[in-house]
N, C-alpha and C positions, 0 to 999 in steps of 0.2 A: 382489416384483419391484422392482428398483431402476433408475431411469433417472437419468443424470447429464447436465446441460445446462451448457454454458459459453458465455457471451456475451463474445467477445473484446473488443468495443468498450467495454463497461462494466465488465468484470472482475467479473462477478457469477456465482457458482457456485450452481446449483440442484440439489439432490438430492431426489428424490421417493421417499418410503417410504410405501407404502400410500396413505392419503388425506391425509397431512401433507406440505406443501411446506416444505422448509428452504432458505433462501437465505443464502449466505455472501457478505459483501461485505468486500473487503480495505480496511482503514482504516489511516491512519498519522498520526503526530504529528511529521512532518519539519518543518513550518513552525514549530510551537511550539518544538521543540528548536533549530532554526536561530536563532530570535529570542532564546532563552535564551543562546546563544553570541555574540549580537550580530554575526551574519554576514549579509551580503546574499545573495541567490540567486546572484549572480555569483561572490562569494567562495567559497561552498560548492561551486558547480559546478567552479570551478578546482581546488579541493582534491581533488575526487573524480574529475576528468577527464571531465566531461560539459559540455553547454551549459547556460546559464541557463534556456533554454526547457524542457529536460528536468527540471530542479529544479521549475520552475513546474507542469509537468504532474503530477509526483509529488505535490506539495503539494495540488493540486486533485483528487487521486485519479483522474486520467484516464489514468495510466500506472503500471504496476507495474514496479519495477526488477528487474534480474537479481539473483540471489543475490550475485554478486560486487559489484555496485554497492550493494546493500543493506548488505553488510558494510562497505564503504568508508564509507558514510554513518554507520553505527554507530560506526566508529572515530573519524571526524572530530567527530561530535556527542557522543561519549562516552556512548553509550546502548547497551543490549543490543538484539538483534534484536526481541525481543518487546515492548520499550518503544517501538520505532519503528513496528512493523507488527503487525497482528493481524486475525483474522477476526471480523466482527460478524455474529451470527446473527439472522435474522428468520424466525420460524415462522408460517406461515399454514395454517389448516385449510381444506380444500376442501369 
């Protein structure tokens, strides 16, 4: 039996298989990549068409961008999608 739980506020995916709880957290390296390009949050936001606050929330992992925005970020930061965003797995035995 498999149950899937999605917490919209924290962007944590939980999948339960038997007695093992697998939690996937979406992580990103947007801030590091932005700093490598010597861009401010405001400059990056302008280049991808969002507000500075949106960039701040993405960097704090409080907001996950749409695929379109993620691809724009990749283009501006000269990174691939998997270099900017990935799932981090946390396995807990019950």
